[in-house]
C-alpha positions as CSV (number, residue, x, y, z in Angstrom):
1,M,163.0,-230.1,106.0
2,Y,161.0,-229.0,103.0
3,T,158.1,-230.7,102.0
4,K,156.2,-230.4,98.7
5,H,152.3,-229.8,98.7
6,K,149.5,-229.4,96.3
7,W,146.3,-227.5,97.0
8,I,143.4,-228.0,94.5
9,S,140.4,-225.7,94.7
10,Q,136.9,-226.8,94.0
11,S,137.2,-225.2,90.5
12,H,140.4,-227.5,90.0
13,Y,142.8,-224.6,90.5
14,N,146.1,-226.0,91.4
15,F,148.4,-224.3,93.9
16,D,152.0,-226.0,94.4
17,Y,153.5,-224.9,97.8
18,V,156.5,-225.9,100.2
19,T,156.6,-226.2,103.8
20,Y,159.7,-226.1,106.1
21,L,159.8,-227.6,109.5
22,P,163.0,-227.4,111.6
23,K,164.7,-230.8,112.3
24,D,163.6,-230.4,116.0
25,Y,160.2,-229.4,115.5
26,D,157.8,-229.8,118.3
27,E,154.1,-229.6,117.5
28,T,153.2,-228.6,121.0
29,K,155.2,-225.2,120.5
30,K,154.2,-222.1,118.7
31,Y,156.1,-221.0,115.8
32,P,155.9,-217.9,113.6
33,L,154.5,-218.3,110.0
34,V,156.8,-216.9,107.3
35,F,155.9,-216.4,103.9
36,F,158.6,-216.2,101.2
37,L,157.7,-214.6,97.9
38,H,160.1,-215.5,95.4
39,G,161.7,-213.2,92.8
40,A,161.8,-213.4,89.1
41,G,165.0,-215.4,89.2
42,E,163.2,-218.1,91.0
43,I,160.5,-218.9,88.5
44,G,159.5,-222.5,87.6
45,T,156.8,-225.0,87.8
46,D,158.6,-227.8,89.5
47,N,158.0,-226.5,93.0
48,A,161.6,-226.6,93.6
49,S,163.4,-223.9,91.6
50,Q,161.6,-221.3,93.8
51,L,163.7,-222.4,96.7
52,T,167.0,-221.6,94.8
53,N,168.0,-218.5,97.1
54,I,166.2,-219.5,100.3
55,K,166.7,-223.3,100.7
56,N,169.9,-222.8,102.6
57,M,168.7,-219.8,104.7
58,F,166.6,-221.6,107.1
59,S,169.2,-224.2,107.6
60,K,171.7,-221.5,109.0
61,K,171.8,-221.6,112.7
62,N,171.5,-217.8,113.2
63,W,168.2,-217.8,111.1
64,R,166.8,-220.8,113.2
65,N,167.3,-218.8,116.5
66,L,165.4,-216.0,115.0
67,L,162.3,-218.1,114.3
């Protein structure tokens, strides 16, 4: 499940980001932190177009088993 967030600095700089938690997420377990740096084909300001190529990757069973 992807959730959109916005971080605002003290100097009012906005930074949009998205988090993904697996469907069976358990807050008592430890999980790796994975950063995805989008490429030029995923440029946008809607905080969604950046997910074009990655949005299905974490939903695939083989990727979930690696995380």
